[in-house]
C-alpha positions as CSV (number, residue, x, y, z in Angstrom):
1,V,8.2,-5.6,-4.9
2,L,10.0,-2.3,-4.0
3,G,7.8,0.4,-2.6
4,V,8.0,4.0,-3.5
5,H,8.5,6.6,-0.7
6,N,9.1,10.2,-0.1
7,C,7.9,11.1,-3.7
8,S,6.6,14.4,-4.5
9,L,5.7,15.0,-8.2
10,S,3.3,17.0,-10.1
11,V,2.5,16.8,-13.9
12,R,0.9,19.7,-15.8
13,E,-1.8,19.3,-18.5
14,G,-0.2,18.5,-21.9
15,E,3.2,17.5,-20.3
16,I,5.2,14.5,-21.5
17,L,6.9,13.0,-18.4
18,V,9.3,10.2,-18.7
19,L,10.1,7.9,-15.7
20,M,13.4,6.0,-16.0
21,G,15.7,4.0,-13.7
22,L,16.9,0.5,-13.2
23,S,14.4,-2.5,-12.9
24,G,13.0,-2.5,-9.4
25,S,13.5,1.2,-8.9
26,G,9.8,2.0,-8.4
27,K,8.9,3.3,-11.8
28,S,5.9,1.1,-12.5
29,T,4.9,1.1,-8.9
30,L,4.5,4.9,-9.1
31,L,2.6,4.7,-12.4
32,R,0.3,2.1,-11.1
33,A,-0.4,4.2,-7.9
34,V,-1.4,7.1,-10.1
35,N,-4.0,4.8,-11.8
36,G,-5.2,3.4,-8.5
37,L,-3.9,-0.1,-9.3
38,N,-1.5,0.0,-6.3
39,A,-2.6,1.0,-2.8
40,V,-0.8,3.9,-1.2
41,C,-0.1,3.5,2.5
42,R,1.0,7.1,3.2
43,G,0.5,10.2,1.1
44,E,-2.0,10.8,-1.6
45,V,-2.3,10.9,-5.5
46,R,-4.6,13.7,-6.7
47,I,-5.8,14.7,-10.1
48,W,-7.5,17.7,-11.6
49,D,-11.2,16.8,-12.1
50,G,-12.6,19.8,-13.9
51,N,-13.5,22.0,-11.0
52,G,-10.8,21.0,-8.5
53,M,-8.5,18.3,-7.3
54,V,-9.9,14.8,-6.4
55,S,-8.1,12.0,-4.6
56,V,-7.3,8.8,-6.4
57,T,-5.9,7.4,-3.3
58,K,-9.1,7.9,-1.2
59,A,-11.6,7.3,-3.9
60,S,-14.3,4.7,-3.4
61,G,-14.5,1.9,-5.9
62,A,-17.2,3.6,-7.9
63,E,-15.4,7.0,-7.8
64,L,-12.1,5.3,-8.9
65,R,-13.9,3.7,-11.8
66,R,-15.2,7.1,-12.8
67,I,-11.8,8.7,-12.6
68,R,-10.4,6.0,-14.8
69,R,-13.4,6.2,-17.2
70,E,-13.2,10.0,-17.6
71,R,-9.6,11.0,-16.9
72,I,-7.0,8.3,-17.1
73,A,-6.2,5.3,-19.4
74,M,-3.2,2.9,-19.2
75,V,-1.2,1.0,-21.9
76,F,0.5,-2.1,-20.4
77,Q,3.8,-3.8,-21.2
78,Q,1.9,-7.1,-22.1
79,F,-0.9,-5.5,-24.2
80,N,-3.8,-7.1,-22.2
81,L,-6.0,-7.4,-25.3
82,F,-9.0,-9.7,-25.3
83,N,-7.9,-12.6,-27.4
84,N,-11.5,-13.7,-28.3
85,L,-12.3,-10.3,-29.8
86,T,-11.3,-8.8,-33.0
87,V,-9.1,-5.7,-33.2
88,L,-12.2,-3.5,-33.7
89,N,-14.2,-5.0,-30.9
90,N,-11.2,-4.7,-28.6
91,C,-11.4,-0.9,-29.1
92,M,-15.2,-0.8,-28.8
93,V,-16.0,-3.0,-25.8
94,G,-14.8,-0.5,-23.1
95,Q,-16.8,2.3,-24.9
96,I,-19.9,0.3,-24.8
97,K,-19.7,-1.4,-21.4
98,V,-18.0,1.5,-19.4
99,L,-18.9,4.7,-21.3
100,K,-22.4,3.3,-22.3
101,K,-22.0,4.4,-25.9
102,D,-24.1,2.8,-28.6
103,K,-22.3,0.6,-31.1
104,A,-22.3,3.0,-34.0
105,S,-20.6,5.8,-32.2
106,A,-18.2,3.3,-30.5
107,R,-17.2,2.0,-33.8
108,K,-16.7,5.4,-35.3
109,T,-14.5,6.3,-32.4
110,A,-12.6,3.1,-32.5
111,M,-12.0,3.4,-36.3
112,E,-10.7,7.0,-35.8
113,Y,-8.0,5.9,-33.4
114,L,-7.2,2.6,-35.2
115,E,-6.6,4.8,-38.2
116,L,-4.4,7.0,-36.1
117,V,-2.1,4.2,-35.1
118,G,-2.1,2.6,-38.5
119,M,-4.1,-0.4,-37.7
120,S,-7.5,0.2,-39.5
121,Q,-6.7,-2.5,-42.1
122,F,-6.6,-5.1,-39.4
123,I,-10.0,-4.5,-37.8
124,N,-11.3,-8.1,-38.4
125,A,-8.1,-9.7,-37.1
126,K,-7.8,-11.4,-33.7
127,P,-4.8,-10.6,-31.5
128,N,-3.0,-13.9,-32.2
129,Q,-3.0,-13.1,-35.9
130,I,-1.0,-9.8,-35.6
131,S,2.6,-9.1,-34.3
132,G,3.6,-7.7,-31.0
133,G,4.1,-4.2,-32.3
134,Q,0.7,-4.2,-34.0
135,K,-0.8,-5.6,-30.8
136,Q,0.7,-2.7,-28.8
137,R,-0.6,-0.2,-31.4
138,V,-4.1,-1.7,-30.9
139,A,-3.7,-1.4,-27.2
140,I,-2.9,2.3,-27.7
141,A,-5.9,2.8,-29.9
142,R,-8.0,1.0,-27.3
143,A,-6.9,3.4,-24.6
144,L,-7.3,6.4,-26.8
145,S,-10.9,5.2,-27.7
146,M,-11.9,6.0,-24.0
147,E,-10.7,9.6,-24.8
148,P,-8.8,10.1,-21.6
149,E,-7.1,13.3,-20.5
150,A,-4.0,11.6,-19.5
151,L,-2.4,8.4,-20.9
152,L,0.0,6.2,-18.8
153,F,2.5,3.9,-20.6
154,D,4.1,1.2,-18.5
155,E,7.2,0.1,-20.5
156,P,5.2,-0.2,-23.8
157,T,8.1,-1.4,-25.9
158,S,9.9,-3.8,-23.4
159,A,8.0,-7.0,-24.6
160,L,8.7,-6.2,-28.2
161,D,11.3,-7.6,-30.6
162,P,13.9,-4.7,-31.4
163,E,12.6,-4.4,-35.0
164,L,9.1,-3.7,-33.7
165,V,9.9,-1.0,-31.2
166,G,10.2,1.8,-33.8
167,E,6.6,1.5,-34.9
168,V,5.3,1.9,-31.4
169,L,7.6,4.8,-30.6
170,K,6.5,6.6,-33.8
171,V,2.8,6.4,-32.6
172,M,3.8,7.7,-29.1
173,K,5.8,10.6,-30.7
174,N,2.7,11.6,-32.8
175,L,0.5,11.5,-29.7
176,A,3.0,13.6,-27.9
177,R,2.8,16.2,-30.5
178,S,-1.0,16.3,-30.2
179,G,-0.9,17.8,-26.7
180,L,-2.0,14.6,-24.9
181,T,-0.7,14.4,-21.2
182,M,1.6,11.4,-21.0
183,L,3.4,9.6,-18.2
184,V,5.8,7.1,-19.8
185,V,7.9,4.4,-18.1
186,T,10.6,3.5,-20.6
187,H,14.1,2.5,-21.2
188,E,14.2,4.1,-24.7
189,M,16.6,7.0,-24.1
190,G,16.2,8.4,-27.6
191,F,12.4,8.8,-27.0
192,A,13.0,10.4,-23.7
193,R,15.6,12.9,-25.1
194,E,13.5,13.9,-28.1
195,V,9.9,13.9,-26.8
196,A,9.8,14.4,-23.0
197,N,9.3,17.8,-21.4
198,R,10.7,16.4,-18.2
199,V,12.6,13.3,-17.2
200,V,12.4,11.7,-13.7
201,F,15.2,9.3,-12.7
202,M,14.1,6.8,-9.9
203,D,16.5,4.9,-7.7
204,S,15.6,2.6,-4.8
205,G,12.0,3.8,-4.7
206,V,12.7,7.6,-4.6
207,I,13.0,10.3,-7.1
208,A,16.7,10.9,-7.4
209,E,16.5,13.6,-10.1
210,D,13.8,15.5,-11.9
211,N,14.8,17.9,-14.7
212,V,14.4,18.7,-18.4
213,P,16.1,16.2,-20.9
214,E,18.9,18.5,-21.8
215,V,20.1,18.5,-18.2
216,I,19.4,14.9,-17.3
217,F,21.3,13.7,-20.5
218,N,24.1,16.3,-20.7
219,N,24.8,17.3,-17.1
220,P,23.0,15.1,-14.5
221,A,23.4,16.3,-10.9
222,N,23.1,12.9,-9.4
223,E,25.8,10.3,-9.4
224,R,23.4,7.4,-9.7
225,T,21.8,9.0,-12.7
226,R,25.2,9.4,-14.3
227,E,26.0,5.7,-13.6
228,F,22.6,4.6,-15.1
229,L,23.0,6.7,-18.3
230,K,26.6,5.5,-18.8
231,R,25.4,2.0,-18.5
232,V,22.4,2.2,-20.7
233,L,23.9,4.4,-23.4
234,E,26.9,2.1,-23.8
235,E,24.8,-0.9,-24.4
């Protein structure tokens, strides 16, 4: 797996940051490092924790779990739903086990976010009874049910059939308008152009370009960015 090196990146509260680049360029590695899922050999990942910056990189197991519990949630490419639980229980289990909520309040929160993503009518279904796009919407609702301050998306539409991509992107666009901080790894250029505040292009494990969408798409400075966009936009 390609590493990430010499990366310096900051994300402000409420910002929508899109990470793009070829497969293997380090996008998902960087995102997973932010969530403490990938070890960092050199350097540090820090997040604002109410009264100051705290280190994700140096956090103990208990502290890292607290950071994930209170600050960050992640939506994965392959949904990672619990197949033995209903849609509703998938969105309640983390609240009950991690946040220590009672069942009534967990259910209320879960229903609120399932309604938000258009999945409230499927609360009694198991994951194997719904489509890929519906699974991803449930995964987003589950992440939101933890009420994080930042939501990380790791190629949330890449495992979906083309006709299902739009329903997930619609949910993500609505979230972006709500002011939620979002870091999104995606190949969906239309989403990046329309929704992102900033676009970061990664190449060979480094940040090759970091700018607003207008500049990245209309006048990129880096030759590799130009090559990537030409290839992707012509597909």
